[in-house]
C-alpha positions in Angstrom: 14.0 -47.9 24.0 14.7 -51.2 25.7 17.6 -51.4 28.2 19.6 -53.3 25.7 22.1 -51.2 23.8 21.6 -51.6 20.0 24.5 -53.4 18.4 23.7 -52.1 14.9 22.3 -48.6 14.4 21.0 -47.6 11.0 20.8 -43.9 10.2 18.9 -43.0 7.0 20.1 -39.6 5.8 23.5 -38.0 5.8 22.3 -34.5 6.5 22.5 -32.4 9.6 20.2 -34.5 11.9 21.7 -37.8 10.8 25.4 -36.8 11.0 24.9 -34.9 14.3 23.3 -38.1 15.8 26.2 -40.2 14.6 28.7 -37.8 16.2 26.8 -37.9 19.5 26.8 -41.8 19.5 30.6 -41.8 18.9 31.1 -39.4 21.8 29.3 -41.7 24.3 31.2 -44.8 25.8 27.8 -46.5 26.1 27.8 -47.1 22.4 31.5 -48.2 22.0 30.3 -51.7 20.9 27.7 -50.4 18.5 28.2 -50.3 14.8 26.7 -47.5 12.8 25.7 -47.5 9.2 24.7 -44.2 7.5 22.8 -44.3 4.2 22.2 -41.5 1.7 20.7 -41.6 -1.7 23.1 -39.0 -3.1 26.1 -40.2 -5.2 28.3 -37.6 -3.6 28.5 -36.3 0.0 27.7 -33.7 1.1 24.4 -34.2 -0.7 24.0 -31.2 -3.1 20.2 -31.6 -3.0 19.9 -31.8 0.8 18.6 -28.8 2.7 21.6 -29.1 5.0 23.9 -28.1 2.1 24.3 -24.6 0.6 26.6 -21.7 0.6 25.2 -20.4 3.8 22.7 -20.8 6.6 21.6 -18.2 9.2 22.8 -18.7 12.8 20.7 -16.7 15.2 18.9 -16.9 18.5 16.1 -14.7 17.1 13.0 -16.7 18.0 9.6 -15.9 19.3 9.9 -19.2 21.2 12.4 -19.1 24.1 13.3 -22.8 24.1 14.6 -22.5 20.6 16.4 -19.2 21.3 18.1 -20.8 24.3 19.2 -23.8 22.4 20.5 -21.6 19.6 22.7 -19.7 22.0 24.1 -23.0 23.2 24.9 -23.9 19.7 26.4 -20.5 19.0 29.0 -21.0 21.7 30.3 -23.9 19.6 30.0 -22.0 16.3 32.2 -19.3 17.7 35.1 -21.8 18.2 37.3 -20.6 15.3 40.1 -23.2 15.9 40.7 -25.6 12.9 39.0 -28.4 14.8 36.1 -26.2 16.1 32.7 -25.9 14.5 33.4 -22.4 13.3 37.0 -22.9 12.1 38.4 -22.7 8.6 35.8 -20.2 7.5 32.8 -22.2 8.6 31.2 -19.5 10.7 31.0 -15.7 10.5 29.2 -13.2 12.7 28.3 -9.9 11.0 24.8 -9.6 12.5 21.2 -10.1 11.6 18.6 -7.4 10.7 14.9 -8.4 10.8 12.3 -6.1 9.3 8.5 -6.2 8.8 5.3 -4.4 8.0 2.4 -4.4 10.5 1.3 -7.9 9.6 4.3 -9.5 11.4 4.3 -7.2 14.4 3.6 -9.9 17.0 6.3 -12.3 15.8 8.9 -9.6 15.6 8.0 -8.2 19.0 8.1 -11.7 20.6 11.4 -12.5 19.0 13.0 -9.2 20.2 11.7 -9.8 23.7 13.0 -13.3 23.7 16.5 -12.6 22.5 16.8 -9.5 24.8 15.8 -11.6 27.8 18.2 -14.4 27.1 21.1 -12.0 26.5 20.5 -10.7 30.0 19.9 -14.1 31.6 22.8 -16.0 30.1 25.4 -13.3 31.0 27.9 -14.7 28.4 30.9 -12.4 27.8 30.4 -12.4 24.1 26.8 -11.5 24.2 26.5 -7.7 24.1 23.1 -6.3 25.0 24.0 -3.1 23.2 24.1 -5.0 19.9 20.4 -5.8 20.1 18.2 -2.8 19.4 15.0 -1.7 17.8 14.8 -0.1 14.3 11.9 2.4 14.2 12.1 3.7 10.6 13.3 2.8 7.1 16.2 5.2 7.7 17.3 3.4 10.8 17.0 0.1 9.0 19.2 1.4 6.2 21.9 2.5 8.5 21.9 -0.8 10.4 21.8 -3.0 7.3 24.0 -1.1 4.9 21.3 -1.3 2.2 19.6 1.9 1.2 16.1 0.6 0.6 14.9 -2.4 2.6 11.3 -3.6 2.8 9.5 -3.0 6.1 9.0 0.1 8.1 10.3 -1.2 11.4 12.4 -4.1 12.9 15.4 -4.7 15.0 19.1 -5.6 14.7 21.0 -8.3 16.5 24.7 -8.0 15.9 25.4 -11.1 18.1 24.1 -13.3 15.2 25.8 -14.7 12.1 25.8 -17.3 9.4 27.5 -20.6 8.7 28.8 -22.1 5.4 26.5 -25.1 5.3 28.3 -27.3 2.8 31.7 -26.9 4.7 30.0 -27.8 7.9 28.5 -31.0 6.6 31.9 -31.9 5.1 33.5 -31.1 8.6 31.0 -33.5 10.3 31.6 -36.3 7.8 35.4 -35.9 8.3 35.0 -36.1 12.1 32.8 -39.2 11.8 35.3 -41.0 9.6 38.1 -40.0 11.9 36.4 -40.8 15.2 34.3 -43.7 14.1 37.1 -45.8 12.5 35.8 -49.3 11.5 32.7 -48.9 13.7 31.0 -46.6 11.1 30.1 -47.3 7.5 28.9 -44.4 5.3 27.2 -45.5 2.1 26.4 -42.8 -0.5 24.4 -43.4 -3.7 22.3 -45.9 -1.6 18.6 -45.3 -2.1 16.2 -46.7 0.4 13.2 -48.3 -1.2 11.2 -49.0 2.0 11.6 -49.7 5.7 11.5 -53.4 6.9 9.2 -54.6 9.5 8.7 -57.7 11.5 5.2 -57.4 13.0 5.1 -54.0 14.6 8.9 -53.7 14.9 11.1 -51.9 12.4 14.1 -54.2 11.6 16.0 -52.0 9.1 15.6 -51.0 5.4 15.5 -52.5 2.0 17.5 -50.7 -0.7 16.5 -50.0 -4.3 18.6 -52.9 -5.5 16.9 -55.3 -3.1 19.6 -55.5 -0.5 18.3 -55.6 3.0 20.1 -53.7 5.8 19.1 -55.1 9.2 19.4 -53.0 12.4 18.4 -53.0 16.1 17.6 -49.3 15.9 16.6 -47.5 12.7 16.8 -43.6 12.8 14.9 -41.9 10.0 16.7 -38.6 9.4 16.0 -38.2 5.7 14.7 -34.6 5.8 12.2 -33.8 3.1 12.4 -37.5 1.9 11.1 -38.8 5.3 7.4 -38.7 4.5 8.0 -40.9 1.4 9.5 -43.7 3.6 6.9 -44.0 6.4 3.4 -42.7 6.7 3.8 -39.7 9.0 0.0 -39.1 8.7 0.2 -35.4 8.0 2.9 -34.5 10.5 5.6 -33.7 7.9 5.5 -32.1 4.5 8.1 -31.5 1.8 8.0 -27.9 0.7 10.2 -26.3 -1.9 11.8 -22.9 -1.2 13.6 -20.9 -3.8 17.0 -19.2 -4.1 19.3 -17.9 -6.7 22.9 -16.6 -7.1 24.4 -13.8 -9.2 28.0 -13.0 -9.9 29.5 -9.9 -8.3 32.9 -8.2 -8.6 35.7 -8.1 -6.1 34.9 -4.5 -5.2 31.2 -5.4 -4.6 32.1 -8.3 -2.4 34.5 -6.2 -0.4 31.8 -3.6 0.2 29.1 -6.1 1.2 31.0 -9.0 3.0 30.7 -7.5 6.5 27.1 -6.4 6.3 24.5 -8.3 8.3 22.1 -10.8 7.0 18.8 -9.0 6.2 15.4 -10.7 6.3 12.0 -9.2 5.7 9.4 -11.2 7.7 6.5 -9.8 5.6 7.7 -11.1 2.2 10.2 -13.8 3.4 13.0 -12.4 1.3 16.5 -12.5 2.7 20.1 -11.8 1.6 23.3 -13.1 3.2 26.7 -11.5 2.9 28.5 -12.8 -0.2 31.5 -15.1 -0.5 33.5 -16.3 -3.5 32.0 -13.5 -5.7 28.5 -14.9 -5.4 25.5 -13.1 -3.9 22.6 -15.3 -2.7 19.0 -14.0 -2.6 16.4 -16.4 -1.2 12.8 -16.7 0.1 11.6 -18.3 3.4 8.0 -18.8 2.5 5.2 -21.3 2.5 6.8 -23.0 -0.5 5.7 -25.4 -3.2 4.4 -28.9 -2.8 5.3 -31.6 -5.3 2.6 -34.2 -5.0 3.1 -37.8 -6.2 1.1 -40.9 -5.5 2.7 -43.6 -3.4 1.2 -47.0 -2.7 0.1 -46.8 1.0 1.4 -50.3 1.7 4.9 -48.9 0.8 4.6 -46.6 3.8 3.4 -49.2 6.3 4.6 -52.6 7.6 4.0 -55.7 5.4 0.9 -57.7 5.9 0.7 -60.1 8.8 1.0 -63.8 8.1 -2.2 -65.3 6.9 -3.7 -61.9 5.8 -4.8 -61.8 2.1 -3.0 -59.3 0.0 -5.2 -56.8 -1.7 -5.4 -57.0 -5.5 -5.2 -53.2 -5.8 -3.0 -50.9 -3.8 -4.5 -47.8 -2.1 -2.5 -44.8 -3.1 -1.8 -41.6 -1.1 -0.6 -38.2 -2.2 2.8 -37.4 -0.7 4.8 -34.2 -1.4 8.4 -35.3 -2.3 11.4 -33.3 -3.4 12.0 -32.7 -7.1 15.6 -31.8 -7.7 17.6 -30.5 -10.6 14.9 -28.2 -12.0 14.9 -24.5 -12.5 12.9 -22.3 -10.2 9.4 -21.3 -11.5 9.0 -17.9 -13.2 7.0 -16.5 -10.2 10.0 -17.2 -7.9 12.4 -15.6 -10.4 10.3 -12.5 -10.5 10.0 -12.3 -6.7 13.8 -12.7 -6.3 14.4 -10.0 -9.0 12.1 -7.6 -7.1 14.1 -8.2 -3.9 17.3 -7.5 -5.8 15.9 -4.3 -7.3 15.1 -3.1 -3.8 18.3 -4.0 -2.1 20.9 -3.8 -4.8 19.2 -2.2 -7.8 22.4 -2.0 -9.9 22.6 -5.8 -9.8 19.0 -6.6 -10.3 19.2 -7.5 -14.0 22.3 -9.7 -13.9 21.7 -13.3 -15.0 21.2 -15.9 -12.3 24.3 -18.2 -12.5 22.5 -20.8 -10.5 19.0 -21.3 -9.0 17.8 -24.0 -6.7 14.7 -25.3 -5.0 15.7 -26.1 -1.4 13.3 -28.7 0.1 12.3 -28.2 3.7 10.7 -31.0 5.8 8.0 -28.8 7.4 5.7 -29.6 10.3 2.4 -27.8 10.9 3.8 -25.8 13.9 7.5 -25.6 12.7 8.6 -27.8 15.7 10.9 -30.7 15.0 9.7 -34.3 15.0 12.3 -36.0 17.2 10.7 -39.0 18.9 10.0 -42.7 18.6 7.3 -43.7 16.1 4.3 -44.5 18.3 3.3 -47.6 16.4 6.5 -49.2 15.2 9.1 -50.3 17.8 12.8 -49.6 17.1 12.0 -46.8 14.6 13.1 -43.4 15.7 12.2 -40.2 13.8 14.7 -37.3 13.6 13.2 -35.0 11.0 10.9 -32.0 10.5 13.7 -29.4 10.5 11.1 -26.9 9.1 13.7 -24.6 7.5 15.4 -23.6 10.8 17.2 -26.6 12.0 20.7 -26.1 10.7 21.9 -23.6 13.3 21.6 -26.3 15.9 24.1 -28.6 14.2 26.7 -28.5 17.0 24.1 -29.5 19.7 21.1 -31.3 18.1 22.8 -34.7 18.0 23.1 -34.8 21.8 19.4 -33.9 22.1 18.4 -36.6 19.6 20.4 -39.3 21.5 18.9 -37.9 24.8 15.4 -38.5 23.2 16.5 -42.0 22.1 17.4 -42.8 25.7 14.2 -41.1 27.0 16.3 -38.5 28.8 15.4 -35.4 26.8 14.5 -32.2 28.6 10.7 -32.3 29.2 10.0 -29.0 27.4 11.8 -30.1 24.3 10.3 -33.6 24.4 6.9 -31.9 24.5 7.6 -29.6 21.6 9.1 -32.4 19.5 6.5 -35.1 20.2 4.2 -37.1 17.9 1.2 -34.9 18.1 -2.2 -36.5 18.3 -4.8 -36.1 15.5 -6.9 -33.6 17.5 -3.8 -31.4 18.0 -3.0 -31.5 14.3 -6.5 -30.5 13.3 -6.2 -27.3 15.4 -3.0 -26.4 13.4 -4.3 -27.2 10.0 -6.0 -24.8 7.6 -9.4 -25.9 6.4 -7.9 -27.5 3.4 -5.5 -29.6 5.5 -1.8 -29.4 6.0 -0.5 -27.4 3.1 2.1 -25.2 4.8 3.9 -24.5 8.1 2.2 -22.0 10.4 5.1 -21.1 12.8 4.6 -17.4 12.3 7.8 -16.8 10.3 6.5 -17.7 6.8 5.4 -15.3 4.1 4.1 -15.2 0.5 1.4 -17.2 -1.3 0.0 -20.3 0.3 -1.0 -23.5 -1.4 1.3 -23.3 -4.5 1.9 -26.6 -6.4 5.1 -26.9 -8.3 3.4 -28.6 -11.3 1.0 -25.7 -11.5 3.7 -23.1 -11.4 5.8 -24.9 -14.0 2.7 -25.4 -16.3 1.9 -21.7 -16.0 5.4 -20.9 -17.1 5.1 -23.3 -20.1 1.8 -21.8 -21.0 3.3 -18.3 -21.1 6.1 -19.5 -23.3 3.8 -21.3 -25.7 1.6 -18.2 -25.9 4.6 -16.1 -26.7 5.6 -18.5 -29.5 2.1 -18.4 -30.9 2.1 -14.6 -31.0 5.5 -14.6 -32.8 4.2 -17.1 -35.4 
C-alpha cells in the first residue's frame, strides 16, 4: 500500500472477514478521515446464505498447525467475554468442550492436533486453560463417556473441554450493530447490492460496478466475498467454492435439556459433526470435500478492461468457475449420510423429518490457508478470502490481522501462510485432475462431487420410481 491513507475504502462482502476488517479500521485513529462502504448482495443482513451465518460454529484451538492454534486461543480470550458488549455476551458463545474421533486413516492429523493444543496450553499459561481438560481417548467406551453419546464413530481420539462454539448469526448481527454505532456517518452498509464486476484503470482497481450499472469508486477495494470471490476476479485456481451439507431436526424440551451441555463431537474420518442443540433444534453436518457448482463466466469479466487502442475480441473466452447455488435442497446422498450419522449418535431421532437443510458454501484454498494479501497484478485490490471452512472462530481477531496485512505489518509467519502462492507451489498441492478440493488434512468423504451430477442422480431415481409405479 502507498503511504497515502485511502480516503474511500470499499469492502465487498458483509461476512466475517469483511465486517471484522471494518471494525479494525474503525478502531484505528489512522483511518479517522476514511469513509467505508460495505456492499453485500443479500437483501437482508446477516446474509442467510453466507458461510458466516448459521446456528453455530465451532470455536477451538485444535489444529495440527500451531500458528492457527495460537491465533484461535487469542480469539477465544475475547469469545469468553460474557458481558453484553463482549464477543461472547448475550448467548453468543458457549464452552461445553470438543471431542475429536477418528479411525486409523486420520491418525497423523489427530496426533499433531493433540500435540499442538497440549503444547500451547502449557506455553500460554492462561488461567482459564486447564491442561487436565485435554486428554486422549483410547477406546469407543472412553469416547462415549467423554461425549455423552453411546455410539460414536472412531476407535480413538481426544477431548478438549477448553473449546466451545459460537452462535454465528448472532455474532454477525453483533458486528453489524457495532459498526453502525462506532462508524456513524463514516460507514455506509448497502444490502441487496450485487457487484457485477470490479473496475480497473490500467492495472489499478478503482472500485466496483453494480448489477444496475452504478459505479462505486474507491482508493482501496477489499474483496471479502467468501465463496463468491472467485466469480469477481480470476484467482487462477487459488480459491474454490465448495458446498457442504447440514440439516436440522426438531427435538423436545427434555431432549434439549439432556444434550445442551454435551461437547461438540466430530469424526475426522467421515467428517460428520454434531453441536449441542439450542431452540429445540439439533444440527447434524458434514465437513468434507464438498460439491462444486460449475458455471461458465466470460474470462474478461474476471480481468481488467482492455487497454486503450486494443481491439475487442468478437467472442469471449469462457472459464469454468464454481459458484454458490443457494436455496436448494441438499442432494439425496447427503441426506443419507446425515441420517446415518443420526442413527449412530441419536438413533431414536434418526427418522425424524428434516425441518431445514442447507448447502453451506466454503471458499476453499488448496492448502486450507486463508488468502489475505494484495493481488499481485492489480494495485489497490486487497484479497481477504479463502476461509476454507474454519475461519469463523477468528472473528474477534482476524480484522486486525487483515489491516496489518494491508499496512504490510503482518507477522511474517502468517504473511507467508496467507500469501498468493506461485503456480509451481499450487501444482504441488493439486490432485492430478487439478484443484477440486481442499487438502488441509481435515476433510473426509468422497472427492470430486459435482452438485449437478448429484441432483441429476436424485431426479433419475425419482423418475425410475414413477416408471415402476406406472
